[in-house]
N, CA and C atoms as a LAMMPS dump frame, in Angstrom:
ITEM: TIMESTEP
0
ITEM: NUMBER OF ATOMS
327
ITEM: BOX BOUNDS ff ff ff
-5.0000000000000000e+02 5.0000000000000000e+02
-5.0000000000000000e+02 5.0000000000000000e+02
-5.0000000000000000e+02 5.0000000000000000e+02
ITEM: ATOMS id mol type element x y z
1 1 1 N -167.225 -489.411 -431.381
2 1 2 C -166.157 -488.952 -430.528
3 1 3 C -165.134 -488.18 -431.362
4 2 1 N -164.73 -487.059 -430.857
5 2 2 C -163.76 -486.243 -431.577
6 2 3 C -162.35 -486.694 -431.238
7 3 1 N -161.508 -486.653 -432.245
8 3 2 C -160.108 -486.989 -432.079
9 3 3 C -159.296 -486.042 -432.966
10 4 1 N -158.134 -486.442 -433.349
11 4 2 C -157.284 -485.594 -434.194
12 4 3 C -157.462 -485.879 -435.678
13 5 1 N -158.476 -486.629 -436.019
14 5 2 C -158.692 -486.999 -437.417
15 5 3 C -159.126 -485.785 -438.236
16 6 1 N -158.886 -485.843 -439.538
17 6 2 C -159.345 -484.744 -440.406
18 6 3 C -160.86 -484.536 -440.314
19 7 1 N -161.622 -485.611 -440.193
20 7 2 C -163.077 -485.48 -440.103
21 7 3 C -163.49 -484.728 -438.835
22 8 1 N -162.818 -485.003 -437.709
23 8 2 C -163.119 -484.28 -436.47
24 8 3 C -162.808 -482.8 -436.61
25 9 1 N -161.705 -482.495 -437.268
26 9 2 C -161.341 -481.093 -437.475
27 9 3 C -162.369 -480.386 -438.357
28 10 1 N -162.879 -481.096 -439.351
29 10 2 C -163.915 -480.529 -440.221
30 10 3 C -165.176 -480.239 -439.415
31 11 1 N -165.566 -481.174 -438.55
32 11 2 C -166.753 -480.968 -437.711
33 11 3 C -166.595 -479.743 -436.818
34 12 1 N -165.442 -479.607 -436.213
35 12 2 C -165.18 -478.461 -435.334
36 12 3 C -165.227 -477.162 -436.141
37 13 1 N -164.601 -477.144 -437.317
38 13 2 C -164.621 -475.946 -438.162
39 13 3 C -166.043 -475.59 -438.589
40 14 1 N -166.826 -476.605 -438.93
41 14 2 C -168.22 -476.359 -439.319
42 14 3 C -169.001 -475.755 -438.155
43 15 1 N -168.799 -476.291 -436.972
44 15 2 C -169.515 -475.778 -435.797
45 15 3 C -169.133 -474.336 -435.485
46 16 1 N -167.847 -474.026 -435.569
47 16 2 C -167.414 -472.652 -435.336
48 16 3 C -167.989 -471.705 -436.385
49 17 1 N -168.032 -472.156 -437.621
50 17 2 C -168.583 -471.332 -438.693
51 17 3 C -170.076 -471.074 -438.481
52 18 1 N -170.819 -472.103 -438.116
53 18 2 C -172.249 -471.944 -437.86
54 18 3 C -172.477 -471.015 -436.672
55 19 1 N -171.685 -471.183 -435.624
56 19 2 C -171.825 -470.309 -434.451
57 19 3 C -171.51 -468.856 -434.816
58 20 1 N -170.487 -468.646 -435.633
59 20 2 C -170.127 -467.288 -436.061
60 20 3 C -171.268 -466.667 -436.864
61 21 1 N -171.834 -467.434 -437.78
62 21 2 C -172.968 -466.932 -438.565
63 21 3 C -174.148 -466.597 -437.659
64 22 1 N -174.435 -467.467 -436.686
65 22 2 C -175.546 -467.228 -435.757
66 22 3 C -175.315 -465.923 -434.977
67 23 1 N -174.116 -465.763 -434.446
68 23 2 C -173.811 -464.563 -433.652
69 23 3 C -173.911 -463.294 -434.49
70 24 1 N -173.38 -463.339 -435.691
71 24 2 C -173.448 -462.165 -436.558
72 24 3 C -174.879 -461.888 -436.992
73 25 1 N -175.624 -462.936 -437.257
74 25 2 C -177.023 -462.776 -437.656
75 25 3 C -177.815 -462.061 -436.568
76 26 1 N -177.525 -462.363 -435.329
77 26 2 C -178.236 -461.719 -434.219
78 26 3 C -177.953 -460.223 -434.133
79 27 1 N -176.848 -459.785 -434.738
80 27 2 C -176.472 -458.364 -434.694
81 27 3 C -176.647 -457.649 -436.027
82 28 1 N -177.189 -458.32 -437
83 28 2 C -177.249 -457.787 -438.371
84 28 3 C -177.995 -456.46 -438.469
85 29 1 N -179.012 -456.266 -437.672
86 29 2 C -179.803 -455.039 -437.775
87 29 3 C -179.025 -453.804 -437.332
88 30 1 N -177.92 -454.013 -436.606
89 30 2 C -177.105 -452.875 -436.168
90 30 3 C -175.909 -452.625 -437.094
91 31 1 N -175.759 -453.42 -438.153
92 31 2 C -174.643 -453.252 -439.08
93 31 3 C -174.828 -451.988 -439.91
94 32 1 N -173.723 -451.317 -440.17
95 32 2 C -173.744 -450.202 -441.12
96 32 3 C -173.852 -450.803 -442.519
97 33 1 N -174.089 -449.97 -443.506
98 33 2 C -174.216 -450.496 -444.872
99 33 3 C -172.905 -451.121 -445.355
100 34 1 N -171.769 -450.55 -444.954
101 34 2 C -170.473 -451.134 -445.322
102 34 3 C -170.26 -452.481 -444.64
103 35 1 N -170.597 -452.562 -443.354
104 35 2 C -170.47 -453.827 -442.63
105 35 3 C -171.37 -454.888 -443.255
106 36 1 N -172.571 -454.496 -443.594
107 36 2 C -173.524 -455.425 -444.192
108 36 3 C -173.024 -455.926 -445.547
109 37 1 N -172.462 -455.044 -446.329
110 37 2 C -171.916 -455.422 -447.631
111 37 3 C -170.77 -456.419 -447.478
112 38 1 N -169.861 -456.163 -446.537
113 38 2 C -168.75 -457.087 -446.28
114 38 3 C -169.267 -458.434 -445.78
115 39 1 N -170.265 -458.378 -444.886
116 39 2 C -170.848 -459.605 -444.324
117 39 3 C -171.468 -460.45 -445.434
118 40 1 N -172.207 -459.817 -446.317
119 40 2 C -172.816 -460.544 -447.436
120 40 3 C -171.741 -461.204 -448.305
121 41 1 N -170.664 -460.492 -448.577
122 41 2 C -169.58 -461.048 -449.39
123 41 3 C -168.925 -462.244 -448.701
124 42 1 N -168.679 -462.115 -447.416
125 42 2 C -168.071 -463.219 -446.658
126 42 3 C -168.977 -464.445 -446.645
127 43 1 N -170.265 -464.224 -446.635
128 43 2 C -171.202 -465.342 -446.541
129 43 3 C -171.236 -466.193 -447.798
130 44 1 N -170.882 -465.625 -448.934
131 44 2 C -170.762 -466.427 -450.16
132 44 3 C -169.777 -467.572 -449.904
133 45 1 N -168.623 -467.23 -449.353
134 45 2 C -167.581 -468.214 -449.07
135 45 3 C -168.012 -469.14 -447.935
136 46 1 N -168.605 -468.589 -446.915
137 46 2 C -169.012 -469.391 -445.759
138 46 3 C -170.03 -470.466 -446.136
139 47 1 N -170.995 -470.11 -446.967
140 47 2 C -171.995 -471.097 -447.39
141 47 3 C -171.35 -472.188 -448.236
142 48 1 N -170.411 -471.8 -449.082
143 48 2 C -169.684 -472.804 -449.873
144 48 3 C -168.886 -473.726 -448.956
145 49 1 N -168.305 -473.162 -447.907
146 49 2 C -167.569 -473.985 -446.946
147 49 3 C -168.481 -474.976 -446.234
148 50 1 N -169.675 -474.537 -445.866
149 50 2 C -170.607 -475.462 -445.213
150 50 3 C -170.929 -476.65 -446.122
151 51 1 N -171.132 -476.38 -447.393
152 51 2 C -171.377 -477.477 -448.339
153 51 3 C -170.161 -478.388 -448.439
154 52 1 N -168.998 -477.79 -448.497
155 52 2 C -167.77 -478.574 -448.582
156 52 3 C -167.588 -479.423 -447.321
157 53 1 N -167.824 -478.843 -446.158
158 53 2 C -167.706 -479.587 -444.91
159 53 3 C -168.656 -480.778 -444.895
160 54 1 N -169.882 -480.571 -445.361
161 54 2 C -170.875 -481.655 -445.377
162 54 3 C -170.398 -482.798 -446.271
163 55 1 N -169.803 -482.463 -447.398
164 55 2 C -169.318 -483.501 -448.309
165 55 3 C -168.1 -484.225 -447.753
166 56 1 N -167.252 -483.508 -447.035
167 56 2 C -166.017 -484.1 -446.525
168 56 3 C -166.218 -484.968 -445.284
169 57 1 N -167.328 -484.826 -444.603
170 57 2 C -167.531 -485.577 -443.364
171 57 3 C -168.187 -486.926 -443.576
172 58 1 N -168.423 -487.278 -444.801
173 58 2 C -169.018 -488.578 -445.134
174 58 3 C -170.351 -488.8 -444.421
175 59 1 N -171.169 -487.776 -444.451
176 59 2 C -172.516 -487.879 -443.883
177 59 3 C -173.368 -488.76 -444.788
178 60 1 N -174.44 -489.317 -444.249
179 60 2 C -175.365 -490.05 -445.119
180 60 3 C -175.887 -489.114 -446.215
181 61 1 N -176.169 -489.661 -447.367
182 61 2 C -176.608 -488.861 -448.515
183 61 3 C -177.851 -488.034 -448.178
184 62 1 N -178.748 -488.604 -447.404
185 62 2 C -179.973 -487.889 -447.019
186 62 3 C -179.646 -486.625 -446.211
187 63 1 N -178.692 -486.735 -445.297
188 63 2 C -178.285 -485.579 -444.493
189 63 3 C -177.617 -484.522 -445.364
190 64 1 N -176.745 -484.97 -446.26
191 64 2 C -176.091 -484.017 -447.179
192 64 3 C -177.112 -483.291 -448.03
193 65 1 N -178.11 -484.015 -448.485
194 65 2 C -179.141 -483.405 -449.328
195 65 3 C -179.929 -482.342 -448.555
196 66 1 N -180.263 -482.623 -447.303
197 66 2 C -180.987 -481.629 -446.492
198 66 3 C -180.114 -480.407 -446.217
199 67 1 N -178.821 -480.64 -445.985
200 67 2 C -177.908 -479.513 -445.775
201 67 3 C -177.823 -478.669 -447.044
202 68 1 N -177.7 -479.309 -448.197
203 68 2 C -177.662 -478.579 -449.474
204 68 3 C -178.919 -477.731 -449.647
205 69 1 N -180.067 -478.327 -449.343
206 69 2 C -181.345 -477.629 -449.477
207 69 3 C -181.372 -476.396 -448.56
208 70 1 N -180.949 -476.564 -447.323
209 70 2 C -180.964 -475.442 -446.381
210 70 3 C -179.961 -474.362 -446.766
211 71 1 N -178.8 -474.762 -447.259
212 71 2 C -177.819 -473.773 -447.708
213 71 3 C -178.392 -472.973 -448.881
214 72 1 N -179.082 -473.657 -449.776
215 72 2 C -179.728 -472.948 -450.893
216 72 3 C -180.767 -471.952 -450.385
217 73 1 N -181.513 -472.343 -449.379
218 73 2 C -182.534 -471.448 -448.81
219 73 3 C -181.887 -470.265 -448.094
220 74 1 N -180.69 -470.467 -447.553
221 74 2 C -179.987 -469.402 -446.842
222 74 3 C -179.24 -468.454 -447.78
223 75 1 N -179.011 -468.892 -448.993
224 75 2 C -178.156 -468.119 -449.895
225 75 3 C -178.663 -466.692 -450.099
226 76 1 N -179.911 -466.535 -450.444
227 76 2 C -180.414 -465.183 -450.724
228 76 3 C -180.358 -464.271 -449.499
229 77 1 N -180.882 -464.691 -448.335
230 77 2 C -180.824 -463.761 -447.205
231 77 3 C -179.405 -463.495 -446.686
232 78 1 N -178.524 -464.487 -446.754
233 78 2 C -177.186 -464.286 -446.196
234 78 3 C -176.213 -463.611 -447.156
235 79 1 N -176.575 -463.513 -448.422
236 79 2 C -175.679 -462.858 -449.378
237 79 3 C -176.22 -461.525 -449.872
238 80 1 N -177.362 -461.103 -449.35
239 80 2 C -177.9 -459.799 -449.683
240 80 3 C -178.809 -459.766 -450.892
241 81 1 N -179.135 -460.92 -451.456
242 81 2 C -180.048 -460.94 -452.604
243 81 3 C -181.45 -460.513 -452.189
244 82 1 N -181.78 -460.724 -450.925
245 82 2 C -183.031 -460.223 -450.345
246 82 3 C -182.692 -459.577 -449.007
247 83 1 N -183.48 -458.608 -448.606
248 83 2 C -183.271 -457.949 -447.319
249 83 3 C -183.775 -458.83 -446.192
250 84 1 N -183.078 -458.772 -445.067
251 84 2 C -183.483 -459.523 -443.875
252 84 3 C -184.159 -458.559 -442.912
253 85 1 N -185.368 -458.901 -442.512
254 85 2 C -186.074 -458.104 -441.503
255 85 3 C -185.895 -458.778 -440.145
256 86 1 N -186.342 -458.118 -439.112
257 86 2 C -186.27 -458.695 -437.769
258 86 3 C -187.015 -460.027 -437.717
259 87 1 N -188.128 -460.127 -438.442
260 87 2 C -188.894 -461.373 -438.474
261 87 3 C -188.127 -462.504 -439.156
262 88 1 N -187.309 -462.161 -440.133
263 88 2 C -186.553 -463.159 -440.886
264 88 3 C -185.38 -463.738 -440.105
265 89 1 N -184.895 -463.015 -439.126
266 89 2 C -183.719 -463.466 -438.375
267 89 3 C -184.001 -464.806 -437.696
268 90 1 N -185.152 -464.952 -437.088
269 90 2 C -185.494 -466.21 -436.422
270 90 3 C -185.579 -467.371 -437.398
271 91 1 N -186.17 -467.126 -438.566
272 91 2 C -186.286 -468.188 -439.577
273 91 3 C -184.908 -468.579 -440.118
274 92 1 N -184.096 -467.59 -440.351
275 92 2 C -182.752 -467.837 -440.869
276 92 3 C -181.917 -468.577 -439.836
277 93 1 N -182.039 -468.161 -438.6
278 93 2 C -181.331 -468.827 -437.509
279 93 3 C -181.777 -470.281 -437.364
280 94 1 N -183.059 -470.534 -437.547
281 94 2 C -183.581 -471.901 -437.468
282 94 3 C -182.984 -472.785 -438.563
283 95 1 N -182.815 -472.234 -439.759
284 95 2 C -182.188 -473 -440.84
285 95 3 C -180.734 -473.33 -440.511
286 96 1 N -180.019 -472.388 -439.908
287 96 2 C -178.644 -472.659 -439.5
288 96 3 C -178.598 -473.751 -438.435
289 97 1 N -179.531 -473.69 -437.48
290 97 2 C -179.6 -474.74 -436.446
291 97 3 C -179.899 -476.102 -437.055
292 98 1 N -180.762 -476.101 -438.059
293 98 2 C -181.103 -477.361 -438.719
294 98 3 C -179.88 -477.955 -439.417
295 99 1 N -179.079 -477.109 -440.061
296 99 2 C -177.84 -477.577 -440.68
297 99 3 C -176.926 -478.156 -439.605
298 100 1 N -176.808 -477.436 -438.528
299 100 2 C -175.989 -477.873 -437.396
300 100 3 C -176.458 -479.24 -436.902
301 101 1 N -177.728 -479.359 -436.609
302 101 2 C -178.275 -480.605 -436.053
303 101 3 C -178.269 -481.75 -437.05
304 102 1 N -178.431 -481.428 -438.317
305 102 2 C -178.514 -482.462 -439.343
306 102 3 C -177.178 -483.155 -439.566
307 103 1 N -176.122 -482.384 -439.549
308 103 2 C -174.876 -482.998 -439.948
309 103 3 C -173.697 -482.835 -439.022
310 104 1 N -173.714 -481.787 -438.229
311 104 2 C -172.484 -481.49 -437.492
312 104 3 C -172.611 -481.674 -435.981
313 105 1 N -173.797 -481.746 -435.47
314 105 2 C -174.047 -482.021 -434.04
315 105 3 C -173.202 -481.143 -433.126
316 106 1 N -173.17 -479.855 -433.403
317 106 2 C -172.334 -478.94 -432.644
318 106 3 C -172.607 -478.927 -431.144
319 107 1 N -173.853 -479.074 -430.687
320 107 2 C -174.06 -479.068 -429.234
321 107 3 C -173.314 -480.193 -428.533
322 108 1 N -172.961 -481.227 -429.258
323 108 2 C -172.283 -482.369 -428.647
324 108 3 C -170.782 -482.177 -428.569
325 109 1 N -170.274 -481.145 -429.266
326 109 2 C -168.823 -480.931 -429.29
327 109 3 C -168.379 -480.174 -428.062
């Protein structure tokens, strides 16, 4: 149950961040090169925030470990270390959903 606690606020922030990444990911193929460059730079911080949120919410260690693993898998495509194709968008989106479901339960908020 959400309340005014710091942990609830962290959960809400994590959910908004994941939703923002999902929405932007769906539009990535229409980004200009400048937009894509800015998006990649922003994602460095966003991925670090997701890790921080997972640690601050006192999730079970197993859940935190899976979130860490998925964030590591997302790092290259979301920061521009590798190019994202149309086929990769679904896989990347699935990893974001897994992070969401594993620790933040955004559909329940």
